[in-house]
N, CA, C and O of each residue as an XYZ file, in Angstrom:
436
protein
N      -1.859     16.930     -0.124
C      -0.949     15.815     -0.277
C      -0.828     15.517     -1.768
O      -1.834     15.454     -2.474
N       0.410     15.332     -2.250
C       0.584     14.974     -3.651
C       0.536     13.455     -3.812
O       0.490     12.725     -2.821
N       0.547     12.984     -5.046
C       0.369     11.557     -5.305
C       1.512     10.720     -4.733
O       1.270      9.615     -4.247
N       2.757     11.218     -4.777
C       3.868     10.460     -4.197
C       3.694     10.300     -2.691
O       3.978      9.235     -2.143
N       3.232     11.346     -2.024
C       2.980     11.256     -0.579
C       1.867     10.249     -0.295
O       1.956      9.466      0.651
N       0.831     10.275     -1.111
C      -0.271      9.337     -0.936
C       0.206      7.894     -1.077
O      -0.113      7.049     -0.241
N       0.958      7.613     -2.119
C       1.456      6.248     -2.342
C       2.419      5.845     -1.237
O       2.375      4.706     -0.771
N       3.284      6.750     -0.809
C       4.226      6.452      0.272
C       3.483      6.109      1.559
O       3.843      5.151      2.243
N       2.453      6.877      1.894
C       1.657      6.585      3.096
C       0.914      5.258      2.954
O       0.819      4.487      3.909
N       0.394      5.001      1.772
C      -0.295      3.733      1.507
C       0.660      2.558      1.706
O       0.314      1.586      2.378
N       1.850      2.641      1.130
C       2.823      1.555      1.277
C       3.271      1.397      2.722
O       3.553      0.284      3.166
N       3.339      2.501      3.459
C       3.734      2.431      4.869
C       2.753      1.584      5.673
O       3.150      0.918      6.629
N       1.463      1.605      5.293
C       0.503      0.756      6.008
C       0.828     -0.710      5.804
O       0.607     -1.523      6.702
N       1.345     -1.060      4.646
C       1.705     -2.454      4.374
C       2.981     -2.864      5.107
O       3.210     -4.054      5.325
N       3.804     -1.904      5.485
C       5.048     -2.203      6.192
C       4.908     -2.125      7.711
O       5.770     -2.625      8.434
N       3.855     -1.515      8.197
C       3.685     -1.319      9.638
C       3.250     -2.629     10.301
O       2.174     -3.154     10.017
N       4.098     -3.143     11.180
C       3.798     -4.420     11.832
C       3.088     -4.268     13.170
O       2.517     -5.236     13.674
N       3.113     -3.080     13.754
C       2.368     -2.855     14.986
C       0.896     -2.656     14.608
O       0.554     -1.696     13.918
N       0.034     -3.560     15.060
C      -1.361     -3.566     14.620
C      -2.077     -2.267     14.943
O      -2.827     -1.756     14.111
N      -1.864     -1.731     16.117
C      -2.555     -0.490     16.502
C      -2.083      0.697     15.659
O      -2.898      1.504     15.212
N      -0.782      0.803     15.444
C      -0.234      1.882     14.622
C      -0.700      1.738     13.177
O      -1.049      2.721     12.524
N      -0.699      0.481     12.681
C      -1.159      0.247     11.312
C      -2.627      0.639     11.163
O      -3.007      1.271     10.178
N      -3.445      0.265     12.138
C      -4.870      0.594     12.049
C      -5.087      2.104     12.082
O      -5.934      2.622     11.354
N      -4.337      2.811     12.913
C      -4.438      4.277     12.933
C      -4.107      4.856     11.556
O      -4.785      5.765     11.077
N      -3.062      4.322     10.928
C      -2.668      4.811      9.600
C      -3.746      4.497      8.560
O      -4.031      5.323      7.693
N      -4.338      3.319      8.644
C      -5.423      2.950      7.729
C      -6.608      3.887      7.928
O      -7.202      4.358      6.958
N      -6.950      4.157      9.183
C      -8.080      5.047      9.467
C      -7.847      6.455      8.931
O      -8.795      7.117      8.508
N      -6.603      6.919      8.942
C      -6.277      8.254      8.426
C      -6.267      8.284      6.897
O      -6.591      9.309      6.298
N      -5.901      7.183      6.269
C      -5.697      7.153      4.829
C      -6.926      6.695      4.043
O      -7.218      7.237      2.977
N      -7.631      5.719      4.556
C      -8.742      5.108      3.837
C     -10.074      5.694      4.289
O     -10.250      6.000      5.469
N     -11.004      5.851      3.364
C     -12.371      6.207      3.736
C     -13.020      4.966      4.350
O     -12.563      3.845      4.124
N     -14.070      5.167      5.114
C     -14.740      4.050      5.795
C     -15.241      3.002      4.806
O     -15.298      1.817      5.137
N     -15.602      3.424      3.599
C     -16.118      2.484      2.610
C     -15.090      2.166      1.518
O     -15.454      1.701      0.437
N     -13.810      2.416      1.801
C     -12.751      2.119      0.841
C     -12.672      0.627      0.559
O     -13.018     -0.195      1.408
N     -12.213      0.287     -0.641
C     -12.103     -1.113     -1.045
C     -10.714     -1.356     -1.631
O     -10.285     -0.656     -2.548
N     -10.018     -2.358     -1.090
C      -8.745     -2.812     -1.642
C      -9.042     -4.053     -2.479
O      -9.725     -4.971     -2.026
N      -8.523     -4.068     -3.701
C      -8.768     -5.195     -4.594
C      -7.460     -5.631     -5.232
O      -6.690     -4.800     -5.713
N      -7.211     -6.929     -5.235
C      -6.133     -7.496     -6.027
C      -6.626     -8.852     -6.542
O      -7.758     -9.233     -6.244
N      -5.821     -9.583     -7.297
C      -6.324    -10.842     -7.859
C      -6.731    -11.894     -6.822
O      -7.450    -12.834     -7.158
N      -6.289    -11.753     -5.580
C      -6.584    -12.765     -4.567
C      -7.637    -12.363     -3.549
O      -8.178    -13.225     -2.857
N      -7.943    -11.070     -3.439
C      -8.826    -10.636     -2.361
C      -9.541     -9.341     -2.732
O      -9.028     -8.507     -3.479
N     -10.738     -9.208     -2.185
C     -11.444     -7.940     -2.182
C     -11.713     -7.640     -0.718
O     -12.441     -8.377     -0.054
N     -11.129     -6.561     -0.212
C     -11.280     -6.171      1.190
C     -12.082     -4.882      1.238
O     -11.596     -3.825      0.837
N     -13.313     -4.971      1.731
C     -14.214     -3.819      1.763
C     -14.266     -3.254      3.172
O     -14.652     -3.939      4.119
N     -13.870     -1.995      3.296
C     -13.881     -1.320      4.591
C     -12.566     -1.466      5.319
O     -11.747     -2.329      5.002
N     -12.382     -0.613      6.293
C     -11.107     -0.543      7.019
C     -10.778     -1.826      7.769
O      -9.617     -2.231      7.814
N     -11.783     -2.473      8.358
C     -11.516     -3.711      9.102
C     -10.940     -4.786      8.188
O      -9.958     -5.441      8.538
N     -11.546     -4.971      7.019
C     -11.073     -5.993      6.094
C      -9.722     -5.625      5.486
O      -8.887     -6.499      5.251
N      -9.506     -4.346      5.234
C      -8.209     -3.907      4.714
C      -7.121     -4.197      5.738
O      -6.058     -4.711      5.389
N      -7.381     -3.871      6.995
C      -6.420     -4.135      8.064
C      -6.157     -5.633      8.184
O      -5.006     -6.051      8.315
N      -7.211     -6.441      8.139
C      -7.058     -7.894      8.246
C      -6.252     -8.449      7.070
O      -5.438     -9.355      7.248
N      -6.475     -7.912      5.885
C      -5.740     -8.361      4.703
C      -4.258     -8.056      4.839
O      -3.418     -8.912      4.560
N      -3.934     -6.851      5.261
C      -2.522     -6.485      5.442
C      -1.881     -7.362      6.507
O      -0.762     -7.841      6.323
N      -2.578     -7.578      7.619
C      -2.055     -8.451      8.670
C      -1.810     -9.866      8.170
O      -0.809    -10.487      8.528
N      -2.719    -10.381      7.343
C      -2.560    -11.730      6.794
C      -1.354    -11.819      5.867
O      -0.609    -12.798      5.897
N      -1.166    -10.788      5.040
C      -0.011    -10.769      4.140
C       1.281    -10.716      4.955
O       2.245    -11.410      4.635
N       1.303     -9.904      5.996
C       2.497     -9.817      6.841
C       2.785    -11.151      7.522
O       3.947    -11.522      7.685
N       1.749    -11.868      7.918
C       1.938    -13.187      8.542
C       2.486    -14.196      7.540
O       3.312    -15.041      7.885
N       2.021    -14.101      6.305
C       2.459    -15.032      5.275
C       3.868    -14.729      4.784
O       4.603    -15.641      4.404
N       4.251    -13.443      4.789
C       5.565    -13.020      4.293
C       6.270    -12.160      5.337
O       6.483    -10.969      5.107
N       6.634    -12.737      6.474
C       7.265    -11.933      7.533
C       8.591    -11.335      7.070
O       9.400    -11.993      6.417
N       8.785    -10.075      7.429
C      10.038     -9.408      7.092
C      10.079     -8.789      5.711
O      11.099     -8.220      5.323
N       8.982     -8.888      4.951
C       8.962     -8.290      3.623
C       8.608     -6.813      3.729
O       7.597     -6.461      4.337
N       9.422     -5.957      3.151
C       9.171     -4.515      3.148
C       8.893     -4.073      1.719
O       9.469     -4.604      0.769
N       8.009     -3.101      1.578
C       7.620     -2.594      0.273
C       8.008     -1.124      0.201
O       7.616     -0.336      1.061
N       8.774     -0.750     -0.817
C       9.186      0.639     -0.973
C       8.826      1.130     -2.370
O       8.761      0.350     -3.320
N       8.598      2.416     -2.478
C       8.312      3.037     -3.767
C       9.599      3.069     -4.579
O      10.635      3.527     -4.096
N       9.529      2.584     -5.804
C      10.700      2.564     -6.683
C      10.568      3.713     -7.674
O       9.859      3.590     -8.673
N      11.233      4.810     -7.413
C      11.126      5.970     -8.282
C       9.894      6.785     -7.969
O       9.315      6.664     -6.890
N       9.495      7.613     -8.913
C       8.347      8.475     -8.712
C       7.086      7.825     -9.261
O       7.141      6.950    -10.125
N       5.970      8.266     -8.747
C       4.688      7.824     -9.250
C       4.466      8.426    -10.630
O       4.742      9.605    -10.853
N       3.967      7.613    -11.553
C       3.686      8.107    -12.902
C       2.468      9.020    -12.851
O       1.391      8.605    -12.425
N       2.641     10.247    -13.282
C       1.546     11.213    -13.210
C       1.126     11.716    -14.593
O       0.465     12.748    -14.706
N       1.505     11.000    -15.623
C       1.190     11.478    -16.966
C      -0.171     11.007    -17.460
O      -0.724     11.598    -18.387
N      -0.713      9.970    -16.868
C      -2.019      9.463    -17.288
C      -2.829      9.079    -16.063
O      -2.282      8.838    -14.986
N      -4.130      9.028    -16.243
C      -5.007      8.548    -15.174
C      -5.341      7.102    -15.485
O      -5.568      6.815    -16.660
N      -5.393      6.171    -14.561
C      -5.039      6.407    -13.164
C      -3.523      6.469    -12.974
O      -2.756      5.959    -13.791
N      -3.116      7.103    -11.879
C      -1.700      7.188    -11.557
C      -1.156      5.796    -11.288
O      -1.761      5.033    -10.535
N      -0.027      5.454    -11.888
C       0.580      4.154    -11.648
C       1.780      4.288    -10.727
O       2.381      5.359    -10.630
N       2.125      3.208    -10.055
C       3.323      3.227     -9.227
C       4.004      1.875     -9.248
O       3.372      0.842     -9.470
N       5.295      1.902     -9.014
C       6.119      0.709     -9.024
C       6.784      0.579     -7.663
O       7.203      1.570     -7.064
N       6.875     -0.660     -7.181
C       7.479     -0.891     -5.886
C       8.637     -1.864     -5.997
O       8.766     -2.611     -6.966
N       9.468     -1.828     -4.977
C      10.517     -2.807     -4.793
C      10.214     -3.559     -3.507
O       9.900     -2.945     -2.487
N      10.306     -4.874     -3.548
C      10.115     -5.699     -2.364
C      11.489     -6.066     -1.814
O      12.382     -6.473     -2.557
N      11.641     -5.914     -0.501
C      12.920     -6.182      0.148
C      12.690     -7.157      1.292
O      11.831     -6.934      2.145
N      13.462     -8.241      1.307
C      13.419     -9.175      2.430
C      14.331     -8.597      3.506
O      15.554     -8.627      3.369
N      13.741     -8.076      4.568
C      14.529     -7.407      5.601
C      15.367     -8.385      6.420
O      16.284     -7.968      7.128
N      15.065     -9.676      6.332
C      15.857    -10.673      7.069
C      17.138    -11.030      6.337
O      18.178    -11.230      6.966
N      17.074    -11.112      5.002
C      18.243    -11.513      4.223
C      18.874    -10.361      3.457
O      20.019    -10.461      3.015
N      18.130     -9.258      3.295
C      18.610     -8.135      2.513
C      18.375     -8.289      1.017
O      18.737     -7.407      0.239
N      17.772     -9.398      0.609
C      17.514     -9.614     -0.819
C      16.524     -8.575     -1.335
O      15.482     -8.338     -0.725
N      16.864     -7.956     -2.470
C      16.002     -6.972     -3.114
C      15.457     -7.604     -4.392
O      16.221     -8.014     -5.266
N      14.153     -7.677     -4.491
C      13.505     -8.228     -5.672
C      13.405     -7.157     -6.751
O      13.392     -5.967     -6.435
N      13.334     -7.552     -8.011
C      13.211     -6.549     -9.087
C      11.945     -5.714     -8.915
O      10.933     -6.218     -8.429
N      11.995     -4.456     -9.305
C      10.810     -3.588     -9.203
C       9.640     -4.143    -10.010
O       9.821     -4.722    -11.082
N       8.448     -3.956     -9.475
C       7.241     -4.375    -10.176
C       6.194     -3.266    -10.084
O       6.114     -2.547     -9.088
N       5.405     -3.147    -11.131
C       4.283     -2.216    -11.101
C       3.104     -2.971    -10.514
O       2.709     -4.023    -11.017
N       2.546     -2.419     -9.438
C       1.528     -3.175     -8.712
C       0.199     -2.475     -8.563
O      -0.776     -3.119     -8.175
N       0.107     -1.200     -8.848
C      -1.165     -0.576     -8.558
C      -1.354      0.752     -9.216
O      -0.488      1.276     -9.916
N      -2.528      1.275     -8.961
C      -2.864      2.582     -9.485
C      -3.895      3.240     -8.591
O      -4.625      2.568     -7.864
N      -3.945      4.545     -8.652
C      -4.929      5.335     -7.936
C      -5.659      6.196     -8.948
O      -5.020      6.834     -9.784
N      -6.983      6.229     -8.894
C      -7.693      7.185     -9.750
C      -7.451      8.603     -9.246
O      -7.037      8.795     -8.103
N      -7.703      9.584    -10.083
C      -7.474     10.975     -9.717
C      -8.194     11.333     -8.423
O      -7.636     12.063     -7.604
N      -9.399     10.851     -8.213
C     -10.165     11.198     -7.014
C      -9.397     10.825     -5.751
O      -9.433     11.565     -4.768
N      -8.705      9.693     -5.764
C      -7.938      9.294     -4.588
C      -6.749     10.200     -4.375
O      -6.348     10.443     -3.237
N      -6.181     10.703     -5.457
C      -5.001     11.534     -5.366
C      -5.294     12.893     -4.760
O      -4.396     13.530     -4.210
N      -6.531     13.347     -4.852
C      -6.829     14.694     -4.375
C      -7.604     14.701     -3.060
O      -7.962     15.769     -2.563
N      -7.867     13.532     -2.494
C      -8.539     13.485     -1.206
C      -7.514     13.290     -0.121
O      -6.379     12.905     -0.399
N      -7.889     13.545      1.092
C      -6.974     13.341      2.216
C      -6.279     14.596      2.494
O      -5.455     14.656      3.407
């Protein structure tokens, strides 16, 4: 899997609203001891990652996250930019850079 595929699959977990399907995707993508970190939360392990995504979806219903362009592969860690789309109104928010993956994540899976 290349880095764009990895980021696309990662973002798909954030867009999946069916809890069982989302959990299956998390189990396929994340290691059992994976950790998601942002300024508001540290989610350690698949259960907490799933709960965090579910909470975000509850707080922002109808928000979809898409990859905006290609993943930057010129430096480590790989950076990526997303576009947020309100699926209820069609409003597209300006692209933002939100994350990165270290090389080790890019070559696993």
